[in-house]
C-alpha positions in Angstrom: 0.0 0.0 0.0 1.4 3.4 -1.1 1.4 6.3 1.3 1.2 9.9 0.2 4.3 11.9 -0.5 5.1 13.6 2.8 7.4 16.0 4.5 10.0 13.3 4.9 10.4 13.1 1.1 10.3 16.9 0.8 13.0 17.3 3.5 15.2 14.7 1.9 15.0 16.2 -1.6 15.4 19.8 -0.2 18.5 18.8 1.6 20.1 17.2 -1.5 19.1 20.1 -3.7 20.5 22.7 -1.2 23.7 20.7 -0.8 24.1 20.7 -4.6 23.9 24.5 -4.6 26.9 24.8 -2.3 29.7 24.1 -4.8 28.2 26.2 -7.5 27.9 29.2 -5.2 31.3 28.7 -3.6 33.0 28.3 -7.0 31.7 31.6 -8.1 32.7 33.3 -4.9 36.2 31.8 -5.1 36.5 33.2 -8.6 35.4 36.6 -7.4 37.8 36.5 -4.5 40.5 35.6 -6.9 39.9 38.7 -9.0 39.7 41.0 -5.9 42.8 39.6 -4.3 44.8 39.8 -7.5 43.8 43.4 -8.0 44.8 44.2 -4.4 48.2 42.5 -4.7 48.9 44.3 -8.0 48.0 47.6 -6.5 50.3 47.0 -3.5 53.3 45.9 -5.7 55.6 48.8 -6.5 56.9 47.0 -9.6 56.1 44.3 -12.0 59.0 42.2 -10.7 57.6 42.2 -7.2 54.1 41.2 -8.4 55.7 38.4 -10.5 57.5 37.2 -7.4 54.1 36.9 -5.7 52.4 35.2 -8.6 53.6 31.6 -7.8 52.1 31.6 -4.3 49.0 33.3 -5.5 48.4 30.9 -8.3 49.1 27.9 -6.0 46.5 29.1 -3.6 43.7 30.1 -6.0 44.2 27.6 -8.9 45.4 24.6 -7.0 44.8 24.4 -3.2 41.6 26.3 -2.7 39.6 24.5 -5.5 40.9 21.2 -4.2 39.9 21.9 -0.6 36.5 23.2 -1.7 35.7 20.2 -3.9 37.1 17.6 -1.5 35.0 19.0 1.4 31.9 18.9 -0.8 32.5 15.2 -1.7 32.8 14.3 1.9 29.7 16.3 2.8 27.5 14.9 0.0 28.4 11.4 0.9 27.6 12.0 4.6 24.2 13.4 3.4 23.6 10.2 1.4 24.5 8.1 4.4 22.3 10.1 6.8 19.3 10.3 4.5 19.4 6.7 3.5 19.6 5.6 7.1 16.7 7.8 8.0 14.7 6.4 5.0 15.2 2.8 6.1 14.2 3.6 9.6 11.0 5.3 8.2 10.3 2.2 6.2 10.6 0.1 9.4 8.3 2.4 11.2 5.8 2.3 8.4 5.9 -1.5 8.3 6.1 -1.9 12.1 9.3 -3.9 12.1 12.5 -3.3 14.0 15.5 -1.5 12.4 18.3 -4.0 12.0 20.5 -2.1 9.6 24.2 -1.4 9.9 24.4 0.2 13.3 27.8 -0.5 14.8 29.1 -1.4 11.3 30.9 0.7 8.8 28.4 2.3 6.4 28.7 1.3 2.7 26.4 1.4 -0.2 27.0 -2.3 -0.8 25.9 -3.1 2.7 22.9 -0.9 2.3 21.8 -2.7 -0.8 22.2 -6.2 0.8 20.5 -5.2 4.0 17.6 -3.4 2.3 16.9 -6.4 0.1 17.1 -9.1 2.7 15.6 -7.4 5.7 13.1 -4.9 4.3 12.3 -6.3 0.8 13.3 -3.1 -0.8 15.4 -3.7 -4.0 17.6 -0.7 -4.7 17.8 0.5 -8.3 20.8 -1.0 -10.1 21.1 1.8 -12.7 23.3 4.7 -13.8 22.5 6.7 -10.6 23.6 3.8 -8.4 26.8 3.5 -10.3 27.5 7.2 -10.0 27.0 6.9 -6.2 29.4 4.0 -6.1 32.0 6.2 -7.7 31.2 9.0 -5.2 31.8 6.5 -2.4 35.2 5.4 -3.8 36.3 9.0 -4.3 35.1 9.9 -0.8 37.0 7.0 0.7 40.2 8.0 -1.2 39.9 11.5 0.1 39.0 10.6 3.7 41.5 7.7 4.1 44.6 8.6 2.1 44.2 12.3 1.3 43.2 11.8 -2.3 46.4 9.9 -3.3 45.2 7.4 -5.8 48.2 5.0 -5.6 47.6 4.7 -1.8 43.9 3.8 -2.2 42.7 0.3 -1.9 40.4 1.2 -4.8 43.1 2.6 -7.1 42.2 0.3 -10.0 38.5 1.3 -9.8 39.5 5.0 -9.5 41.9 4.8 -12.5 39.1 3.3 -14.6 36.7 6.0 -13.4 39.2 8.7 -14.4 39.4 7.2 -17.9 35.6 7.5 -18.2 35.8 11.3 -18.3 33.3 11.9 -15.5 35.0 14.9 -14.0 37.8 13.4 -12.0 41.5 13.3 -13.0 44.8 12.5 -11.4 46.9 15.7 -10.8 50.3 16.1 -12.4 51.0 19.3 -10.5 54.3 19.3 -8.7 52.6 20.0 -5.4 49.7 17.6 -5.6 51.0 15.0 -8.1 49.1 11.7 -7.8 46.1 13.2 -6.0 42.6 13.2 -7.3 41.5 16.4 -9.1 37.8 17.0 -9.0 35.9 19.0 -11.6 32.7 20.9 -10.7 31.0 18.6 -13.2 31.6 15.7 -10.9 30.1 17.5 -8.0 26.9 18.3 -10.0 26.6 14.8 -11.5 27.0 13.2 -8.1 24.3 15.4 -6.6 21.9 14.7 -9.5 22.6 11.0 -9.1 21.7 11.1 -5.4 18.4 12.9 -6.1 17.5 10.4 -8.9 18.5 7.5 -6.6 16.3 8.7 -3.7 13.4 9.4 -5.9 13.4 5.8 -7.1 14.0 4.3 -3.6 11.0 6.3 -2.2 8.7 4.7 -4.6 10.1 1.2 -4.1 9.9 1.7 -0.3 6.2 2.5 -0.6 6.3 6.2 -0.1 4.6 7.0 -3.4 6.1 8.3 -6.7 5.2 11.9 -6.3 7.5 14.4 -4.8 6.1 17.8 -3.8 6.9 20.4 -6.5 8.6 22.7 -3.9 11.1 19.9 -3.2 12.1 19.3 -6.8 
């Protein structure tokens, strides 16, 4: 029996949509700050030679370090949102069906464990589609960042990540002298991962008996 779309669905979708706005807004603000800071340094430099001496550190900060920090932090945050919202969804399904939650409490969260637990305990088969595959990539990228600072060769998923890099989905391996070997994340990857999370949860809500409709305000 389906239940009507409710505030739980709206809150989940609104959270994902708002999270997805963060990198877009912050990228534009970083670009603006870059322009302002560059103008100030130029104005304070009495000669072109002094400005040129400052250029290396300036470019390192605004073209290499700051974008990496911003995008790494977003990947970590988005994955935590997926983890939190999916756990809340499974608990809501348990409440709806009046069964105890026996999920992954006390165990390390992983999408693979979620899929197995959802199917065997709650009879909810998660969609095995493009959105799911994109979330798996998000998880591997997140783990590489969280566990080994983004260094691909140090990751237990290095072969998976190298294959993902070759797929042209918005992640590359840096060749910069300061960050050589680390994952470089493109804004495209951030957007595609957010879109995948929204698509995934939309499908899971229906499979979990929450109804196919999502309130327009939450789309």
